[in-house]
C-alpha positions, 0 to 999 in steps of 0.5 A, spaced: 500 500 500 502 506 498 500 512 502 502 519 499 501 526 502 498 532 499 495 539 500 488 539 496 483 545 497 488 547 503 487 541 507 492 535 509 490 529 505 493 522 506 491 518 500 492 511 498 494 511 490 495 505 486 493 507 479 497 511 474 491 516 473 490 518 480 498 518 481 499 522 475 494 527 476 495 528 483 502 529 483 502 537 483 498 537 489 504 532 493 506 535 500 509 532 505 506 535 511 507 533 518 502 530 523 495 527 522 491 529 516 485 532 515 482 527 510 484 520 510 482 516 503 483 509 503 478 506 498 476 499 501 475 493 496 468 493 497 467 500 495 472 499 489 468 493 487 461 497 487 464 503 483 466 498 478 460 494 477 456 501 476 461 503 471 463 496 468 466 499 462 472 503 466 479 500 467 481 499 475 485 505 475 479 509 473 475 506 478 480 508 483 480 515 480 472 516 481 472 512 488 477 517 491 474 523 488 467 521 491 471 520 498 474 527 498 468 530 496 464 527 502 469 529 507 470 536 504 463 538 506 466 538 514 471 543 512 466 548 508 467 545 501 463 541 496 465 539 489 461 541 483 460 538 476 463 544 472 468 547 468 472 553 472 476 558 469 480 564 472 481 571 469 484 577 472 483 574 479 476 572 479 474 565 478 468 563 473 464 557 474 460 554 468 456 548 469 451 544 465 449 537 464 454 532 461 455 533 453 452 540 453 458 544 452 461 547 458 468 545 457 467 547 449 466 554 452 471 554 457 476 552 451 474 558 447 475 563 453 482 560 453 483 560 445 480 568 445 482 571 451 489 572 454 490 570 461 485 565 462 487 559 467 483 552 467 482 551 474 479 544 473 475 542 467 470 537 471 470 537 479 473 544 482 472 544 489 468 550 492 470 552 499 468 558 504 474 561 506 473 567 511 466 569 508 469 568 501 467 563 496 473 560 492 474 555 486 480 551 488 483 546 483 483 538 485 486 532 482 479 530 479 478 533 473 474 528 469 476 525 462 482 530 462 488 532 466 486 539 466 487 542 473 491 547 476 493 547 484 490 554 485 485 558 489 481 564 486 475 568 489 469 566 485 466 572 480 460 568 477 456 562 477 453 560 470 448 555 468 450 554 461 445 551 455 445 551 448 442 556 444 442 559 437 443 566 439 448 568 444 445 571 450 446 572 458 442 574 463 441 574 471 439 568 474 435 567 480 436 563 486 430 559 485 432 557 478 439 555 481 437 551 486 435 545 482 440 546 477 446 546 482 443 540 486 444 536 479 451 538 478 453 535 485 453 529 489 448 527 494 449 523 500 444 519 504 447 521 511 443 526 514 449 530 517 452 531 509 445 533 507 445 538 512 452 541 511 451 541 503 444 545 504 447 550 508 453 551 504 448 551 498 444 557 501 450 561 502 453 560 496 447 562 491 445 568 495 452 571 495 455 569 488 453 573 482 448 568 478 447 567 470 444 564 465 448 563 458 445 560 452 450 560 447 453 556 440 460 555 439 463 561 436 467 567 438 461 571 439 459 566 445 465 568 448 464 575 447 457 575 450 459 571 457 466 575 457 463 582 457 457 580 462 462 576 467 468 581 467 465 588 466 470 589 461 470 590 453 472 584 449 479 586 445 480 581 439 487 577 440 492 579 435 
């Protein structure tokens, strides 16, 4: 058994690592801290077997990757954080979270930001951590970034949460808490434990009432980037030379 030590979302994490997928994507978070960990992640054989049965097409290393991500998520709740199925980028000191159902185009949209806007960093392309720190919500990189290894070990205050959908006309407008609650609950993980549910509901209430909310309908174009960029940042879009 290989127990490695990491610093993820500001927490000391001890984690058993066997597969290359988890090993390579978590390497940038390695941190040989002293003392006891805040979070210990050691998947048990029955947990991996259950996860593998739920995803029979996945290789064992991918099953380990999913299982450890889920374990981190539920432990993160106790420290004022949760993970959100989304693609999250940073620009000019603010993080912008684009969330949608799989296959809708959130990763495509953030990749267009990287293509057309200077100074954009990908925080995490699938499951960034969202954590409340001293009254401010931050988006934070984690090793669990879905099909790609696009994640960065940074924490950036969140400037906006975007509910993305496909559209023939590019438009963005303010979202409401009423609309965001069912939307965001679909994009995070739920536990059957009452304590976890209470922690998540409390965090969601604080998050959705303190972060600017938007609804974005867009296609796959530079104009889609212009639409979201100007609304989210308050800056005038300047075409890259």
